[in-house]
C-alpha positions as CSV (number, residue, x, y, z in Angstrom):
1,M,0.0,0.0,0.0
2,L,1.2,3.5,-0.8
3,N,2.3,5.6,2.2
4,P,-0.2,8.5,2.4
5,R,2.3,10.7,4.2
6,A,4.9,10.1,1.6
7,L,2.4,10.9,-1.1
8,A,1.5,14.2,0.7
9,Y,5.2,15.1,0.9
10,L,5.7,14.3,-2.8
11,N,2.7,16.4,-3.7
12,E,4.1,19.4,-1.8
13,V,7.6,19.0,-3.1
14,I,6.3,19.1,-6.7
15,R,3.9,21.9,-5.9
16,Q,6.6,24.1,-4.3
17,G,9.3,23.1,-6.7
18,S,11.9,22.4,-4.0
19,L,12.4,20.3,-0.9
20,R,13.3,23.3,1.2
21,R,10.1,25.2,0.4
22,A,8.0,22.1,0.9
23,A,9.5,21.6,4.3
24,A,8.8,25.2,5.2
25,R,5.2,25.0,4.0
26,L,4.5,21.8,5.9
27,D,6.6,22.8,8.9
28,V,8.5,19.5,8.7
29,D,12.2,18.9,8.7
30,A,13.6,18.6,5.2
31,S,15.5,15.5,6.1
32,A,12.2,13.8,7.1
33,I,10.7,14.6,3.7
34,S,13.8,13.3,1.9
35,R,13.7,10.0,3.8
36,Q,10.1,9.4,3.1
37,L,10.5,10.1,-0.6
38,R,13.7,8.0,-0.8
39,T,11.8,5.1,0.9
40,L,8.9,5.5,-1.5
41,E,11.2,5.4,-4.5
42,E,13.0,2.3,-3.2
43,D,9.6,0.5,-2.6
44,L,8.4,1.3,-6.1
45,G,11.8,0.9,-7.8
46,V,11.4,4.2,-9.8
47,R,12.6,7.8,-9.6
48,L,9.8,10.2,-8.6
49,C,11.7,13.6,-8.7
50,E,14.8,15.0,-10.3
51,R,16.9,18.0,-9.7
52,H,16.5,20.9,-12.2
53,G,17.9,24.4,-12.0
54,G,18.3,24.4,-8.3
55,G,14.9,22.9,-7.7
56,M,12.9,19.7,-8.0
57,R,10.6,18.6,-10.8
58,P,8.6,15.4,-11.1
59,T,9.3,12.4,-13.4
60,E,6.4,10.8,-15.2
61,A,6.1,8.4,-12.3
62,G,6.0,11.3,-9.9
63,R,3.2,13.0,-11.8
64,L,1.3,9.8,-11.9
65,L,1.5,9.4,-8.1
66,V,0.4,13.0,-7.5
67,R,-2.6,12.5,-9.8
68,H,-3.4,9.4,-7.7
69,F,-3.0,11.5,-4.5
70,H,-5.4,14.1,-5.7
71,S,-8.0,11.5,-6.9
72,Q,-7.7,9.8,-3.5
73,R,-8.3,13.0,-1.6
74,A,-11.2,14.0,-3.8
75,A,-12.8,10.6,-3.2
76,E,-12.4,11.0,0.5
77,E,-13.9,14.4,0.5
78,A,-16.9,13.0,-1.5
79,V,-17.5,10.4,1.2
80,L,-17.2,13.0,3.9
81,S,-19.7,15.2,2.1
82,Q,-22.2,12.3,2.0
83,L,-21.7,11.8,5.7
84,M,-22.3,15.5,6.2
85,A,-25.6,15.2,4.4
86,I,-26.6,12.5,6.8
87,Q,-25.6,14.8,9.7
88,G,-27.3,17.8,8.2
89,L,-24.1,19.8,7.5
90,A,-23.2,19.5,11.1
91,R,-19.5,19.3,10.3
92,G,-17.2,20.1,7.4
93,E,-14.6,22.4,5.9
94,V,-14.5,25.0,3.1
95,R,-11.2,26.3,1.7
96,I,-11.4,29.5,-0.3
97,A,-8.8,31.5,-2.3
98,V,-9.7,35.2,-2.3
99,G,-8.2,38.3,-3.9
100,E,-7.6,41.2,-1.5
101,G,-10.2,43.3,-3.4
102,F,-13.0,41.0,-2.3
103,I,-12.0,40.8,1.4
104,A,-14.0,43.8,2.7
105,D,-17.2,42.6,0.9
106,L,-16.7,39.0,2.1
107,I,-16.0,39.8,5.8
108,A,-18.7,42.5,6.0
109,A,-21.6,40.0,6.4
110,P,-21.7,37.0,4.1
111,L,-18.9,35.1,5.9
112,G,-20.4,35.7,9.3
113,A,-23.8,34.7,8.2
114,F,-22.5,31.4,6.7
115,M,-20.5,30.6,9.9
116,S,-23.6,31.3,12.0
117,A,-25.8,29.2,9.9
118,F,-23.3,26.3,9.9
119,A,-21.5,26.4,13.2
120,G,-19.7,23.1,12.7
121,I,-18.1,24.0,9.3
122,E,-14.6,25.4,9.4
123,V,-13.6,28.0,6.9
124,E,-10.1,28.6,5.6
125,I,-9.4,31.8,3.7
126,R,-6.2,32.1,1.6
127,M,-5.2,35.5,0.1
128,A,-4.1,35.0,-3.5
129,G,-3.8,36.8,-6.8
130,V,-5.6,35.3,-9.8
131,N,-2.6,33.2,-10.9
132,E,-2.0,31.8,-7.5
133,A,-5.7,31.2,-6.8
134,M,-6.0,29.1,-10.0
135,S,-3.0,27.1,-9.1
136,L,-4.4,26.4,-5.7
137,L,-7.6,25.2,-7.3
138,K,-5.8,22.9,-9.7
139,D,-3.6,21.5,-6.9
140,M,-6.8,20.9,-4.9
141,E,-5.5,23.1,-2.1
142,V,-8.8,25.1,-2.1
143,D,-12.4,24.2,-2.9
144,L,-13.4,27.6,-4.3
145,A,-11.8,30.7,-5.6
146,L,-13.1,34.3,-5.9
147,L,-11.5,35.7,-9.0
148,Y,-11.4,39.1,-10.7
149,A,-10.7,39.3,-14.4
150,P,-9.5,35.7,-14.7
151,P,-8.2,34.2,-18.0
152,V,-10.4,31.6,-19.7
153,D,-9.5,28.1,-18.6
154,P,-11.4,25.0,-19.5
155,R,-10.2,23.3,-16.2
156,V,-12.2,25.9,-14.1
157,R,-16.0,25.8,-13.6
158,C,-17.8,29.1,-13.0
159,H,-20.7,29.0,-10.5
160,V,-21.4,32.8,-10.3
161,E,-20.4,35.6,-12.6
162,T,-21.1,39.4,-12.6
163,R,-19.8,42.3,-14.6
164,Q,-17.5,44.5,-12.6
165,P,-15.7,47.0,-14.9
166,L,-12.1,48.0,-14.2
167,D,-12.3,51.7,-13.6
168,L,-9.7,54.4,-13.1
169,I,-9.8,55.7,-9.5
170,V,-8.6,59.2,-8.8
171,P,-8.7,61.7,-5.9
172,P,-11.5,64.3,-5.8
173,G,-10.8,67.3,-7.9
174,H,-8.3,65.5,-10.2
175,D,-8.0,66.9,-13.7
176,L,-9.1,63.6,-15.3
177,A,-12.4,63.9,-13.5
178,E,-13.2,66.9,-15.7
179,L,-13.1,64.9,-18.9
180,A,-16.5,64.8,-20.6
181,R,-15.8,61.3,-21.9
182,P,-14.4,57.9,-20.7
183,V,-10.7,57.9,-19.9
184,R,-8.1,56.6,-22.4
185,L,-4.7,55.3,-21.4
186,R,-3.0,58.1,-23.3
187,D,-4.7,60.5,-20.9
188,L,-2.6,59.1,-18.0
189,Q,0.8,60.2,-19.4
190,E,1.1,63.1,-16.9
191,A,-0.5,61.4,-13.9
192,P,1.5,59.5,-11.3
193,L,0.3,55.9,-11.7
194,A,0.3,53.0,-9.3
195,L,-0.2,49.4,-10.6
196,M,-0.8,45.9,-9.0
197,D,1.9,43.4,-9.7
198,N,1.7,41.1,-12.7
199,P,0.2,38.0,-11.1
200,F,-3.1,39.9,-10.4
201,G,-6.1,40.0,-12.8
202,M,-6.3,43.8,-12.7
203,R,-2.7,44.2,-13.9
204,Q,-3.0,41.6,-16.6
205,M,-6.1,43.4,-18.0
206,V,-4.3,46.7,-18.0
207,N,-1.2,45.2,-19.7
208,M,-3.4,43.7,-22.4
209,V,-5.1,47.0,-23.2
210,A,-1.8,48.9,-23.1
211,H,-0.3,46.4,-25.6
212,Q,-3.3,46.7,-27.9
213,E,-3.2,50.5,-27.7
214,R,0.6,50.6,-28.0
215,V,0.8,52.7,-24.9
216,H,3.7,52.4,-22.4
217,L,2.5,52.9,-18.9
218,D,5.3,54.3,-16.7
219,A,4.1,53.4,-13.2
220,R,5.6,55.2,-10.2
221,L,4.5,52.5,-7.7
222,H,4.2,48.7,-8.0
223,T,2.6,46.7,-5.2
224,N,0.7,43.5,-4.4
225,S,-1.6,45.3,-2.0
226,V,-5.0,46.8,-2.7
227,A,-4.8,48.8,0.5
228,V,-1.6,50.4,-0.7
229,L,-3.3,51.4,-4.0
230,K,-6.2,52.9,-2.1
231,N,-4.0,55.0,0.1
232,F,-1.9,56.1,-2.9
233,V,-5.1,57.6,-4.4
234,R,-6.7,58.8,-1.1
235,S,-3.5,60.7,-0.2
236,G,-3.7,62.6,-3.6
237,I,-0.4,61.1,-4.9
238,G,-1.8,59.7,-8.1
239,V,-4.2,57.3,-9.8
240,T,-4.7,53.6,-10.3
241,F,-7.2,51.0,-11.6
242,M,-9.8,49.2,-9.5
243,P,-13.4,48.0,-9.7
244,E,-16.0,50.3,-8.2
245,L,-17.1,48.0,-5.4
246,T,-13.6,47.6,-4.0
247,V,-13.6,51.3,-3.2
248,S,-17.4,51.8,-2.6
249,D,-16.9,52.9,1.0
250,E,-14.3,55.5,0.0
251,I,-16.5,56.7,-2.9
252,Q,-19.4,57.2,-0.4
253,R,-17.1,59.2,1.9
254,G,-16.0,61.4,-1.0
255,E,-12.4,60.3,-0.7
256,I,-12.1,58.7,-4.2
257,L,-13.8,59.0,-7.6
258,A,-14.2,56.1,-10.0
259,L,-14.0,57.0,-13.7
260,P,-15.1,54.7,-16.6
261,M,-12.4,53.7,-19.1
262,A,-13.0,53.8,-22.9
263,Y,-12.2,50.1,-23.6
264,P,-14.8,47.3,-23.9
265,V,-12.5,44.7,-22.4
266,M,-12.1,46.8,-19.2
267,N,-15.8,47.6,-19.0
268,G,-16.6,43.9,-19.5
269,A,-14.4,42.6,-16.7
270,R,-16.0,39.9,-14.6
271,A,-15.9,38.7,-11.0
272,Q,-16.4,35.0,-10.6
273,I,-16.8,32.2,-8.0
274,V,-15.1,29.2,-9.4
275,S,-14.1,25.6,-8.6
276,L,-12.1,22.9,-10.4
277,E,-13.9,21.4,-13.4
278,G,-14.8,17.7,-12.8
279,R,-14.4,17.9,-9.1
280,E,-17.7,17.5,-7.2
281,L,-18.2,20.2,-4.6
282,T,-18.9,19.1,-1.1
283,L,-22.2,20.1,0.4
284,A,-20.4,22.6,2.6
285,A,-18.8,24.2,-0.4
286,K,-22.2,24.3,-2.3
287,A,-23.8,26.0,0.7
288,C,-21.0,28.5,0.8
289,V,-21.4,29.4,-2.9
290,E,-25.1,30.1,-2.3
291,H,-24.3,32.3,0.7
292,L,-21.7,34.3,-1.2
293,R,-24.0,34.6,-4.2
294,Q,-26.7,36.1,-2.0
295,G,-24.6,38.0,0.5
296,M,-21.7,39.6,-1.4
297,R,-22.3,42.8,-3.4
298,F,-19.8,41.6,-5.9
299,F,-22.0,38.6,-6.8
300,R,-25.5,39.8,-6.1
301,G,-25.4,41.8,-9.4
302,D,-23.4,43.9,-11.8
303,A,-21.4,47.0,-10.6
304,P,-23.6,49.8,-9.1
305,R,-23.0,52.3,-12.0
306,L,-24.1,49.6,-14.5
307,A,-27.3,48.9,-12.5
308,K,-28.0,52.7,-12.4
309,A,-27.6,52.9,-16.2
310,K,-30.3,50.3,-16.9
């Protein structure tokens, strides 16, 4: 019989790309992981990993075992879900990857309502940009992901989708707010600009439009934090891109203005709740999707300015 612990170690080594990072992630001594993998290789008579560029990558046999590990874990979760149905959702776990821009909306009420309704269900929230969130889904490290402007991927199943345009946000009184038309990227040449880092959906969308328009955006600030971008604009330093709902409280307080952009791709940006295609959601995860659909402003309907325009 295959050693479940060794399979879990192998999965993490392959996911992290190195023995050292896997040991840090699992909080296990690297030598213990190495011994388990060596024993597994000896028992099976085949190499599972090989060194590559200072890291580790799987052999074909290693990939086969990791797929088996994921299938085994999915089957176990399906059985546990059926047991939960018998118990009336008395116990369970939901793991969610969430972009920072969703956090205020998630924590405001929906998460608390879900945890009150299902007191025996544990919730794990992992902050992640769109690239990392999709990797966590595919590695079965999370059950659900809340994504903004994700790329099309046939391995991902969308449960809820709303239209949340990517706007330009500026301080009150900014010159760009005086334009009598939607903003174009060329209008930003004189404005100090802040951008999210490349792994995030907002940045990837801006990069795509800039490439199409042949515009070079010279950002003064790069960050992986939505909070940093908000404060950059609130303090009057410059401008950035963000969906309206991420800054809805600041807009209501008169601290920030959201201006529409002139590009269909930015105005058509979507927010989604997704899971891994082909993987059956547990009852706890299904219940969570419904709570988020009904409780989060991002998923109850399209962006406020779009609703007003109807």
